[in-house]
N, C-alpha and C positions, 0 to 999 in steps of 0.2 A: 062027598065024603073024602075024595082024594085031595081036594083043595084044603080041607080042614086038617088032614094028616100032614100036608106040607107045612102049614102054618104052625102046627103043634111041634113038628120036628125042628123048624127054624127057631121057635121060642126056646126049646130045650137047649139047642146048640148055643143060642145067644146067652142064656143063663150060665151055661158051662164056661163059655169064653170069658164072661165077666168075672166068674168065680176064680178061674185060673189067673186072670189079670189082677184081681184083688190080692190073691196069695202072693203073686210075683212082686207086687208093689209093697206088700208088707215085708217081704224078705229084703227088697231093695232099701226100704226105709231103715230096717235094722242095720244093714251094712253101712248105710249112709251115716247113721248115728254113731257107729263104731269107727267112722272116718276111713272106711275101706272103700274109697271112691272108685278105684279101678274095677272092683268087683261089682259095685252097685250100678256103674254106668250102663252096661248092656241092658240090664233089666229096666232101668229108667228110660232108656231110649225106646224099648219095646212098649212100655207104658205110654210114652208120649205119642207113639204112632196110633194108639187107640183113643186116648183122651188128650189131644193137644191143647185144649182150653183150660186145663187144670192149673191154677196158679201155683199151688204148692209143689206140684210135679215139675213145673218149669223151674221153680226155685232150686229144687234138689238137683235137677239135671244141669242147670247152669253152674251151680257150685261144684258139682262133680267134674264137669268139663274144665272149669277153672283150676281145680286142684290137680288135674292130670295134664295141665299145660296147654289146653286148647282154648285160649283166651277169646279168640274171635268168634268161635262157635258159642261160647258161654254167654257172650254179650246179648245175643238175640233172646235167649230164654230168660235171662235176668231182667232185661228190659220189659218183657211181657209180665213177669211176676211183679215188678215194681209198679207197673201201671194197674195192677189188680190188688194194690195195697199190701203187698208182702214187703214190709219195711226193711227187712234184712237184705233184700236184693240191692237196695241203694248203697249199702256199705260195700258189698262185693263189686258193684259197678264202679264205685269210687276207686277201689284198689286196682281194678282192671284198667281204668282210664289212666291211673298213675303209671302203671307199667307200660302203657302205650304212649306216655308222655303227653297225654291230653289233660293238662293240669286244670284248666278252667272247667272242663266237663267233670273231672274228679271232684272238685270243690262243690260243684252244684249238687252232685249226688250225696256228698258228705253232709251238706246243709240240709237236704231232705231227710236224711237219716237222723240228724241231730234234732230236728223239729218233731219227729215222730217218737223220739226217745228222751224227751226233756227230763223225765223223772227217773230214768233208768241209769243209775250210776255205773253199773257194769258195762252197759252199752256205750256210755260216754267215754269210759276209759279206753275201750277198744277203738273208738273213733279217734281219740287223741293220739293213740299209737299209729294209726293208719295215716292220719294227717301229717304227723311228724316225719313218717317215712316218705310221703309224697313230697314234702318240702325238701327233704334230703336229695331225692331224685331230681327235683327241679333245680337245685343248686348245682348238681353235677352236670346237668344238661347245659347250663349256662357256660360251662367250661369245655364244651365240645371242641375237639381238636380238628383242625383243617388238614385231614390226611387223605391222600389219594388211594382209594381202594380200587384195584384194577381187575380183580377176578374173584370169583367165589365158587365153591364146590360143596354140594351137600353129599355127605358120605355117612355110612353106618358108624356110630360111635366106637364100636368094637375094632374098627380098622381105620380110624381117622388119620393115622400117621401116613397112610398112603398118599395123602394130599400134600405132604411136605417133600420137597425135592431139593434138599440141601447140597451145596457144593462140599466136596471133601474137606476143604480148608475151614469150613464153618463148623465141622463136627458132625455127629450123627445122633439120631433119636432111635430108641428101641423100646419095646415093651419090657417092663421089669423082669418078667419071666424068661425073656431071652438071655438075660445076663445072669440073674440069680435063678438057676434052674429049678430049685426046690422051693421057691417063694411064691405064694399066692398074693398078688397085689392088685387085683382088679384091673382097672384100666390105666394104672399109673405108668409113668414113662421115665426112662433113664437117659441122660444126656452124656455123651462122651466127646471130649474135646477133639479138635481136628488133628492134633498131634498124638492122640490116643494115650495121653499120659495121665488123664484125670477123668473121673466120672462124678456126676451129681445126680442124686436120686432122692426119693422119699421113702420113709419107712414108718409103719404104724398100722392102724386099721380104722375102719369106718366108725367104730364106737368111740375110741379115744382120740382119734385124729391122727394125721400124718405130720412128720417133721422132715426137714431137709438135711441130707448128709452128703459128704464128699469122701472119695477115696482116691489114692494116687497109685500109679503103676510101680510095682516093685519087681524088677526083672521080668518074669513071665506070669505074674499074677498081680492082683490089686490088694492093697492093704492100707493100714493107718486110717481106718474109718473114723471120721470126725463129724459130730453134729454141728450144724451151723449155729451161730450165736442166738441168744434168746430174743434179741430185737427183731429177728426174722421168724423164729419158731415160737414166739410168745403166746399166740392165740390161734384158735381154729386149726384147720388142716392146711398144710403147706406142701405143695407138690408142683409137678410140671416145670422143672428148672431148665434154664438155658443160659449159657455163659458166652459172651461175645469173645472174639478172638484176642481181645486185649487181656483176657484172663481175669478181668476185674469187674466188669459189668454183668450183673446177674438179674435175669428176669425170672419170675416165678408166679404161681397162682396161689391164692389163699382165700379161705372162707372167713378169716379173721381180719385184723387190722381195719375194722370198720368198713367191711366190704358192702357193696350196694345190694348184694344178694347172691348166694351160692359162691362160686369161685370168682374172684376178681384178679386182674393182672397188676403186678407190682414190679418195681425196678429198684435196685440198690447197687451200690458200688463199693468195692473193697478199698479202704483207705490205707495206703502203704505206710503212711507216717504213724498211724495209730495201731496198725495191725488188726483192724476190725472193719466191720461193714457199717456203712451209714444206715440210718433208719430208713426203711423202705418207703418209697413214694407210690401212692396209688395213681394208676394211669387214668387219663380222662376218657369220657365217651369219644368216639364210638368203640374204643377198645373195651371198655367196661359197660355193663348194663345190669339190670336187676336179675339176670339169668346167669348161667355158668359161662365164664369167659376164661380161657386158659391156653397154655402152650404157645406163648409168643416166641417166635424165632426170627432172627434177622440174618440174612445171608449177605455179607459184605461184598463177596465176589460177584453175585448176581445183582446186587442193588435193590433187593426186595425183602419183604418179611411176610410171615404168616401168623395168624392166630385163629383159634377155634372158639365156637360159641354154640350153645343150644337154644339161643333166643328164637322164639316162635317156630321151633322145629318140632316135628312129630317125635314122640317118645322113641328113643333108640337111634336117632339121627343127630348129627351136628353139621354146622356149616363152617367151612374153613375159608377165611378171607385172605387174599394176597394184597399187600399194600406196599407203597413206596415210603420208606422211613424218612421222617423229617430230621434234618441235622439238629434242630432244636424244637422244643414244643412250640407249636404255632396254633393259637386258638382261632376258631371260626368267628369272624366279625360280621354278623348279620343281625338285623333288627326283627326280622320276621320269625316269630315263635314257631310257626309251623315248619318253616324251612330248617330251623335249628333242630327241631324234634326229628325231622326226617333224616338229617345227617347223623344225629346221635343214635338213632335206631337202625340206621343203614337200610332204609326203606328201598332204596335202589342204589347200587354201587355207582351208577352213572352220574348221580347227583354230585359226586366228588371229583369227576373228571374235569380237566382244564379244557377250555374252548380251543378247538383246533388241534389238540394233541392226539397223536396216534400211538396207542399203547400196545399195538400188535406185537412188535418185536420184543418188548419187555415181558409181555404175557407168555410168549413162546419160550423165552429164556427161563422164566420162573417155572414153567412146566417141564423143562428138560431134566431128565433123571441123571444123565451123565454129562459132566462138563469136560470138554476137551482139554487135555493137559497142554501147557505151553511147551513150545519146542525147546526153548533154552532151559538150562538147569536152574531150578529154583522158581520162586513166585514173582520176584521183582529184582531190581538192581538199585541199591541204596548205598551211595558212597559215604563212608564214615570219615576217612582221611585219605591221604595219598597212598597208603599201603593196605587199607582195609575196605572191602566192599561186602555188604550183606545181601543175601538172596532169599532168605526165609526168616520168619519171625523168631524161630528158634536160635538164629545166629546172635540175637541180642543177649548180652550178659546181664543187663540191668532191666529189672521188671518195669520200672517206670518208663524207661525209654521205649521198651517194647509196647507198652500200653499207648504211649503217645503216637508212635508210628502206626500202630494198628488203627487208632482212631483216624489218623490221616488217610489211611487206605480206605476206610469206610466212607469218609467224606469225599474222597476222590472218586469212588464209584458212583456216589450220588451226583457229583459234579458232572461226570461223563453222561449220566442219564439225562440230567437237566440240559446239558449242552446240546445233546441230540434233539431234545424236544424244541429247544430254542432255534436250532438251525432249520427244523421243519417249519416252524411258525414264521420265521423270516422269509422263507420261500413262498409261503402262502399270503404274506402281508400285502403285496401289491394288489391282489384281488379281493382282499378282505380287511378293510381298514379297522374293523371292530376288534381286531386282535392286538391293537396297540397297547392296551392296558395289560393284557396277559404277557406280552413280550417284555414290556418294561419291568413287570414284576419278576419274571424269570431272569432278566439281566441283573437285577439287584441281587437275587438269590445266588446266581452263579459267581458274581463278583465277590460276594461275602464268603462263599464256600472256598473260592480260590485262595483268598487271604488266609482263611483258617487252615487249609491244607499246607500251605507254605510255612506258616508259623509253627504248626505242629511238627513238621519235618525238621525245622531248625532246632526246635526244643529237643526232639528225640536224638538228633546228632550230638548236640552239646551235652545232654545228660549221659549218653553212652560214652562219650570221650572222657568225661570227668570220672567215669568209673572203670576205665580200661586198666 
């Protein structure tokens, strides 16, 4: 009798468990159909723990993981569902593989989805859209830039500016609320120039989008607020501005301008001759991705830059990369599609490191919060003529001359970094003959940079003299 009682009690408990499980799944399915994926996800995970072999449950769980940014976890469940004839899983797998730059795998899944939906025009329209997007990503990856990423730091999105250690000469970044005390602007950022005479910021809201504005210092306050031109603010949200010390080159992030997805990074330049900005140029991978990429900053004094991205990060986190700016855009020249994808995705920052180069000193410099001031008065010594010598950028009277000399300073900082790397490699060469190609490449780069620096200084001097 006791044994029968135990069996009876277990059966009642099992029935109750499955009843609760069914109710929970019904609620999860309702939330899923309403596209409330974050709310549905915990219930679907609980359901999966009870019935992991359910194809439809795996499909909903995979989609919910995908929609909440957990792509790698989503793949497992969507693969299971696709193998159990849940044809929609093929479409989601194709999208996930596109975002992972696995374009051959993506096309295989798209093909399987197409064969299963030959007579479904709505499904075929969806497929055409996803294929077009995959092709767009593939074209972007083919233009991946050969950039050296020397450091990375995962931080909470709410405090991501703590990863930026700008020199005073390069300006400062601050949350919008720190500058406009009574303004609620979410995670948006204001940039103030190194001389403290101008700010760039975004204004708007999540519903109607953000636009970029600028203001200048008027005695003890800021005013003359101006919205930047329509070729910058024409579409999407535009935010996270940064202006180089030349006062002309503007980096910003935008969800418009044909972005790859979310915020993309763009660069434009103020044209002194036309008193307007050039049309923004979209930056190449690895700077941009299908995820949110924003707040690109270049510190000419330190010879490094930073940018933030939420690619493949848990919700609420971002990763801030530190990189060495290239004097000009230099595309990665490799035939291996997998290597190209790894570099575009930044699978490992070490993939971008040069053989035999020690980045320790540069990484330490990038992490320094306070840069020691030079003992002499001013930032440099630049002879204009026999009677005039400049020591700061503010000494220049002509904006074009100031911009030319500022660019020379940036290239000179990069030249110093490369020269240090070259010296180290030459010391190692007697014991490592394989460094020959790297050394020759660096020699060509340093020679080219040296010519550019000298040419820009001559142009800056002549331009300034003409306008004295």
